[in-house]
C-alpha positions as CSV (number, residue, x, y, z in Angstrom):
1,M,0.0,0.1,-0.2
2,E,1.2,3.5,-1.3
3,I,1.4,5.9,2.2
4,A,0.2,8.7,-0.3
5,G,-3.1,6.8,-0.1
6,L,-3.3,7.6,3.4
7,R,-4.7,11.1,3.9
8,E,-7.7,10.9,6.7
9,R,-7.1,10.6,9.9
10,V,-9.2,8.4,12.3
11,N,-9.4,7.6,16.0
12,F,-10.7,5.0,17.9
13,E,-12.2,5.3,21.0
14,G,-13.1,2.8,23.7
15,A,-16.0,2.5,25.7
16,G,-15.8,2.6,29.2
17,H,-18.0,3.4,32.0
18,H,-17.6,5.7,35.4
19,Q,-20.0,6.8,37.9
20,D,-20.8,10.4,38.6
21,E,-21.0,12.1,42.1
22,V,-24.5,11.1,43.1
23,G,-23.2,7.4,42.1
24,N,-25.2,7.0,38.4
25,D,-23.3,4.9,35.8
26,Q,-22.2,6.7,32.8
27,S,-21.5,5.5,29.3
28,T,-17.7,7.2,28.0
29,Y,-15.0,7.1,25.3
30,Q,-11.8,7.5,25.4
31,L,-9.2,7.6,22.6
32,L,-7.0,4.8,21.9
33,L,-5.2,5.7,19.3
34,S,-5.6,7.8,16.4
35,R,-4.0,6.7,12.5
36,W,-3.8,7.6,8.8
37,S,-6.2,5.6,6.7
38,K,-7.9,6.1,3.3
39,V,-11.8,6.5,3.8
40,E,-13.9,6.0,1.1
41,P,-18.0,5.9,0.6
42,L,-19.4,2.8,0.0
43,S,-23.2,3.2,0.5
44,S,-26.0,6.2,1.8
45,R,-29.6,6.4,2.2
46,E,-32.0,8.8,3.3
47,R,-35.8,7.7,4.0
48,E,-38.6,9.0,5.6
49,A,-40.3,7.3,8.6
50,L,-42.9,9.2,10.7
51,G,-42.5,12.3,9.8
52,L,-38.5,11.8,10.4
53,V,-35.3,11.6,7.9
54,E,-33.4,8.5,8.8
55,R,-29.9,8.9,7.4
56,E,-27.2,6.1,7.4
57,E,-23.7,6.3,5.8
58,V,-21.5,3.2,4.9
59,L,-17.4,4.0,4.7
60,S,-14.7,1.5,3.6
61,V,-11.4,2.7,6.1
62,T,-8.1,1.1,4.8
63,L,-5.0,1.8,7.1
64,R,-1.7,-0.6,7.2
65,Y,-1.3,-3.3,9.6
66,D,-1.4,-2.6,13.0
67,K,-1.6,-5.8,15.6
68,A,-3.4,-3.0,18.1
69,I,-6.1,-2.5,15.6
70,E,-6.5,-6.4,14.9
71,A,-7.0,-7.1,18.8
72,F,-9.8,-4.3,19.0
73,D,-13.5,-6.0,20.2
74,T,-15.3,-3.9,17.8
75,R,-18.6,-4.1,20.0
76,Q,-16.3,-1.6,22.8
77,V,-14.4,0.5,20.0
78,R,-15.9,2.9,17.8
79,L,-14.2,4.7,14.9
80,S,-14.3,8.9,14.7
81,F,-13.5,10.7,11.1
82,D,-14.9,14.3,10.4
83,G,-16.5,15.0,13.3
84,K,-18.6,11.9,13.3
85,V,-18.8,8.8,15.3
86,Y,-19.2,5.0,13.2
87,N,-19.8,1.6,14.6
88,I,-17.2,-0.9,13.2
89,H,-19.0,-3.7,11.4
90,S,-16.3,-6.0,10.1
91,M,-12.4,-5.5,10.3
92,E,-10.2,-7.5,7.5
93,N,-6.3,-8.3,7.0
94,L,-6.4,-8.1,3.5
95,G,-4.6,-11.1,1.8
96,F,-3.6,-12.3,5.4
97,E,-0.2,-10.7,4.5
98,D,-0.4,-8.3,7.8
99,K,0.2,-5.3,5.4
100,T,-3.4,-3.5,5.1
101,I,-6.5,-4.1,7.4
102,R,-9.8,-2.9,5.8
103,L,-13.1,-1.8,8.1
104,R,-16.7,-1.4,7.2
105,V,-18.1,1.2,9.3
106,T,-21.8,2.4,9.6
107,R,-22.5,5.9,10.9
108,E,-25.3,6.1,13.8
109,V,-28.7,6.6,12.2
110,S,-29.5,10.1,12.7
111,H,-32.9,11.0,12.8
112,E,-34.0,15.0,11.6
113,Q,-37.1,16.2,11.2
114,P,-37.2,17.6,6.6
């Protein structure tokens, strides 16, 4: 993979919990690591339901192989890019050569009024 194609910075954030001053559990996300990547749109859809517009965006994120990324539990780690948060749906080590990882990520559905 040519490094020149890795132009966008993505952040991996891990889920955590802490208690506020009253003892209530709160979910938080902390930055785990940040990497340069190539981000490409795969699909985007929009539909109207119950007077709200639902938008979904799917991206392909390609980055250099990293054992730390491959070891992530995708249920506990999310990706942030360009000020938006994405759920990681799949992760593949391209060609099993430990050179490139490709992620398929989906932006959390946003509900907006038209």
